[in-house]
N, C-alpha and C positions, 0 to 999 in steps of 0.2 A: 288618566289612561289617555295616550294619544290617539287620535282618529285613525291612524293606522294599525295600531293594535287593535281598535275596536273591529276595523273591518276584517282583519285577519281573524279575531275571534268569532266573529260572526260566521265567516266560512268555514271555521273548524265545527262551529255548532251545526251548521247546516249540513256538513259532511256526515257528522253523527248522526243527526235525525234522518238524514237520507238513508243511511244503513238500517236504523232502527225502523223505518218505515217498510223498507223491502223486506226484513225479516218478518215481521207484524203481518204483512200482506200474505205470505207464504204459509205462516202458520194458522191464519184464519182460513186458508183456502183448504188445507189439510185437514184441518178439524171439520169444517164444515161438509167435506168431500163434494165441493162444488167448484164448478168453473168461476174464477173471478172475472168481473167485468174489464179490467186492466190488465196490463203487466205490472208485474213488480216494481220495475223502476218508476212507474208512474205513480204508484203510492210512495214510494221513497222521494220522489220528488215534490208530492203532495206536503207530506210531512215537513220536508225540508223547507219549502217555502213558507209554511204558516209559521216556522221557526224563526226565518229571520225577516220577512218583509214588514211585520209590525213593528219590531224593533227598529228596522233601518228606517221607517217612515217617523217614529220618535226621535230617531237620529238627526234626521233632517231638519225637522220642524223645531228641535230644541235649540240646534247648533244656530238656525235663523230667528227663533225669537229671544234666546235668553240674553245674546250680547246688549241687546237695546234694553231689556228689562234690568239688568245689572247696571247699565249706564245710569239711568233713572235713579236706580237706589242709591248709587254713588253721590250722584248730585245732589240728591235730597239732602245726605247725609252733610256736604260739604257746602251747601248753599248759604249758610251763615258766615263763612270765611271768604266768599269770593265779593271782590270788588263791583261796584255796578256797571263799570266798562269791561269786566275781563271777557276774554276771549274762551267759552266754554270749551270749544274742542281741543285749543291748546292746552288748557290745565286737565283736561280728561286724559290727554295723550301723554302729559308728562306723568301723571299717575299710573298709567299703564304701564310706561316704562319703569316706574319705581316698583310696581310690581311685581313685573318680570325679570327684574336686575338688570335693565339695559342702562340704567342710570345710577349714579351714585346717590346714595341719601344725606352724603356729607353737607351738601348746600342745600338741600331741601328744609322746607319749614316742617314744623311738627305736625301741624293738621294734614300736610300732603303726605307724610309717612303713616299717620293714621290711616287716611284714606285710602294710601297703597296697600296696608294690611286689610282694611276692611274689604277691597276688590278682590285681592288675592283669597281671603275666605269664602267670598261669594262665587267666585269663580269654582273652588274646590268644592263647595256645596253643590253647585249646579251640576258638576260632573259626576258626582257620586250619586245624586237624584236621578239623573239622567242613566248612569249605568245600570242603577237599581230598578228602574221602571224598563229599560230594554231586558233585564233580566227577566224581571216577572212577566212579560208579555213574551219573551221566547217561549218560557218553562209553560205558559198556558197555551200558547199555540202548540206545542208539542203534545202536550196532554190532549188538548181537544182533538188533533188531527190523528194522533194515535189511537184513541178509543174510537174515533168515527170510521175507521178502514172495516168494510164489510163487501160480501161479494157482490153486491148490487151498487156500491157507490161507484159513480163513474167518475174516476180519478183522473183518467186521460183527457176527458172533455173539460175538466176543471184547468189541466195544466194548460189545455191548447188556448181556452179562453185568457188564460194570465197573459200568455205569450201576446196574443192577439193585443190585449190592453198595453202592455209592452211596447210593442211595434207603433201602434196608434200614437201613444204618448210621444215616441222617438220621432214620428214625423211631423207631429204638434210642435215639439220643440224646435225642428229645423224650418217650419212654416213660420213659427211665430218669431224666429231669430230673424229670418229675412224680411218680415213685415217690420220688427223692431229696428233694422238698421235701414230700410228705406223710409220709415216715418221719421227717424232722428235726422237724415240727411234731408228731407222735404222741411222740417221744422226750421234748421239751421240755414237752409237755401232761402225760406221765405224772410228770415232776419237778414240776409246779406242783400236780398233784393230791397229791404227797406232803405239801405244805404244807395244802392246802384240800380239804375233803371233796367228791366230785363233786357232791352234793346241795346243799350250799351254794353251790356255782357255778352250776348249771344251774335252781335253783329260787329261788334269793335273789332278793329283791325290793329289796335296797340296794346302790349301788356307792359304797364310801368306802374305795379301798385307801390306808391310812395307810403312811407310809413308813418302817417298822420292821422287823426282821427277830428280833424277840424276843417268841417266844410267838404263838399264832393269834389271840389277842384284841387286841394289839399291831398285826397284820397288816392289819388293817382289813376289810371288806365286800367280796365280790367277787361279787355277786349279777348274772347275766346278764340277768335278766329286764327292767330298767329300759333295757338298751342293745338288746337284742331289740326291745322294744315301741317305742323311739324309731325303730329302722332298719324295722320295719315299717310303722309310722306314714309316715315319709315316701315309702317306696316304693309305699306305697298311693295317697297323694296323687299322686305322680308318674304313678301309671298312671292314676288319675282324668282327669287331664290330659291325658296323651299318647295313650291308647286312642281317646277321640272324637275328638280333632285328627286323630289318625294315620290312623285308620280311615275316615274321611269323605274326608281327602285321598285316600286310596289308593282309594276309590271313584269318586271324580271323576277322578283321572287315569286309571285303567282304563275307564271305563264313558261319562263323559260328555266328557272334554277332547280335543280335537282333536291328531293326532299332533305338529304343529309346538308347542302349548302344552305338552303332555307331555315332549317332549324338552327344553323350558327349565325347566318346572318341578320335574320330578323331581331332575335335578342341584342345583338350588338348594336344595331342601328337603334333599337328602344332604349338603350342606355343614355342616348343623348338626352332624353325626355327627363331623366334622372339625376342630371347635373345641376347644382345649384346655380341659380342665375347670377350670382356674384361672381361665379367662375367665369361664367361666359362673358361678363362685363369687365374682368380683370384682362382676360383673354384678347378682347377687343381693344383695349386700352394700350396695352404693353406690344401685341404683336400685328393685329390685323391694321389698326389706326396707322403705325409707322409703315407697314407694308404699302397699304394704299396710298399713302402720301408720297413715298419714294417711287412707287410705279407711276403715278400721276405726273411725277416731274420729268420721268422717261418720256411720257407721251407729251409733255408741255401743258399739262393741266394743272391747276391749283386745287390740289385736295386737302382738306384740312385733314389732321390725324382723328380729331373727334369731330365728327360731323354725321350727317343723317345717313350716309353711304355704309360707314363704318358700323352703326348701332343696325342697319337694315341688314346688312349681309350676316352679322354676326346672330342676329335674332332668325334670320331664315334659317341658319344651321340649327338653332336651337328647335324649331317647329317642324324641321324635317320629320322627324318620327310620329308628329300628330297626322299629318298628309299620309306618309308612306304607311303606317302600320293600319290606319282606318281604311285607305283605300286598297290595300291588300286584302284584307278581312272581307270587303265588299266584292273585289274582282273573283276570289275565290268561291263567294256565293252563287254568283252567274251557272245557271244550270250546264252542266255536262252538254246536256242535248242540243243546246243551241251552238255550242263549238262543233259538236258532231255533224250537225245539219249544214253548217257553213263549209265545214271540211269535206263533207260529202259532196256538195255543189262544185268542188275544186277550187275552193279560195285557199291561199297559202295561209301559214300560220299567222304572219304579220297583218295579212288582210283580214283574217278572222279578228284579232285583237282590235284593230283599229275599226272595223265596221260592224262587229257584233259584240264583242265584249265590253269595249271600253262605253257604247250608247246604252247597253244594258245597265252597267254600273254606275252612268254618268251622275243621276241623282244623288246616289250615296256619297260619291265622289265630290261632288258640289258641295254638300254637307259637311264633308270633312275639311274643305277648304275653309268654308265660313267659321267652322268651328275654330280651326288655326288662326285665322284671321281676328276673331275674338281675343284669342291667347296672345297675338302680337299687339294687340291695341292695348292691352292692360299690363304689359310688360314694363317694369321701371328700373331694376339694376343697371340694365344694360344700358339703358339710354342714361342715366345718371352719370354713368363713367365713360361712355362714349360718344354721346350725343353733341357735346359742348354746353349744353344748357344757354342756348340764346335765343328766346323768344321772339324771333321775328317772322313774317309772313312771307317767306320764300319757297319757290318751287326747285331751286337749285339743290341736289342731292349731296354736293361737295362742301356745302356750308355748314355751319352747326346751327342745330334748332334746338328746342325744347317741346316736352309733351306735356300731356295733361297730368299724368301720374308723376312726372318728375317736378312740376310745378305744386302739387298737392305735397309732396314731401317738404318741398320748400317754404311754403307756406304754414305748415305745421310745427315747424322746429324753430327754435330760437326764443326770445322773451316777448312774442307779440300779444297783445291783449286779445283774448280769445273772442270778445264780444265785438273786436274791430273788424272792418270789412276785409282786411289783410289776410285774417285768419279765416272769416266764415266763407271766404270766397272758395277754400278748399272742398266745402261741404257743396257747393255750386257745381263744383267740375268734377266731384266724385258722382255725383247724381247724374250729371251728363255722361259722364263715361258709363255708369250703371246702364242709363237707357241705351246707348249704343250698343254695347256688350249683349245687353238682353234682347234687343231686336235681331242682332246677328244670329245668336243661339235659337232664337225662336223659328227665325225664316230658314235655318240649317234643319231642325227637328221636322218643319212643315214638309220640307221638300223629302228628308229622309221618309217619313212615315206615309207620305201621299204614294211613293212609288215603291216602296220596300215590298210591299205583298205581292206585286205583279211578278216577282222572280223567286218566291218562298216555295 
């Protein structure tokens, strides 16, 4: 039985157990002529959880442990046929393919065919035992929970405790995943610094990794500053485009637009945030880049079609919704009493916006801008297609540049040795980018939290 079939079957069992628990709770309440502690759906959910949770835990642990145990049993069976220098993983993979009929047995040796049949039998036996154990636990769970229903049973409290445990585990998974990502990057970064000195990486002005592992000179130059400069240049251009457009759009929607126009325009602007970044990159490559190049020729400027300006302009369009939507929500939260007080003192609407509303909403707006900036710093696909991928240290927005994210993609693609500095540098770049965006997010959240309660 496939995993999907088992999950569907568990859901069916849970639905049946849920209904049985509800009916049982009503009958118990009527027979005892007393009020039940919890509602009938709480008892139904109580029985349903007892029916599926133990069985699901068996499924998870069985799927986790059984492959390694079966592999060890097959390996013990074929140990006498293996050569001393045989690659165990390759042999087991071939036997697995034979067992699943992904490869033909015509050119396989007899012992491999027998091992494949043995593996297939073990897998079938394992699945049968797992399904039987799950069915037994589901039956026991239903029987126990069904019989334990009584007027004094606190089914609602137990359901709430189960939900709290699930929420805590979900939070733990998110936290542990983040810690695991950071620790993996830190470990590989330390391996990279065993080849390249941190000073040469963080303060180097040349990026030219040569694909050689013999000697520090043959490894090339791994200076971070050209990549960091290109990243900040493109992000700065993006913010120069997005801040005025996004902020003006937010002010208009919050203060001037009618409710009908606001309800139409705001979702349309937010659609920009849902467009895939590869679409933005293609748009920059075939439309914005050639337009800026031709426009530069009219002005006597040498603007490359793939440049920091092209990537920055399109990236700025992409992050407009981040600024406009967040700023709009923050501006609308400014109390009406502040506006009325300003207007009552004789200020015009525009003066009220400039001198009262915007100062009151400024901390939140700054937080929105910082969050949009961190989004721009971490962007990849637009820069891959539109920035030109030229890792040089320059402040000219008309030239091609490269960024940290693009370089990570370049270093981890191809046939590089994973233990070489040419590949390990991607982890150092990723950790650096992670720290930068983390600091921006922390600063934004600190600003928002510090001043938010003043106007609630």
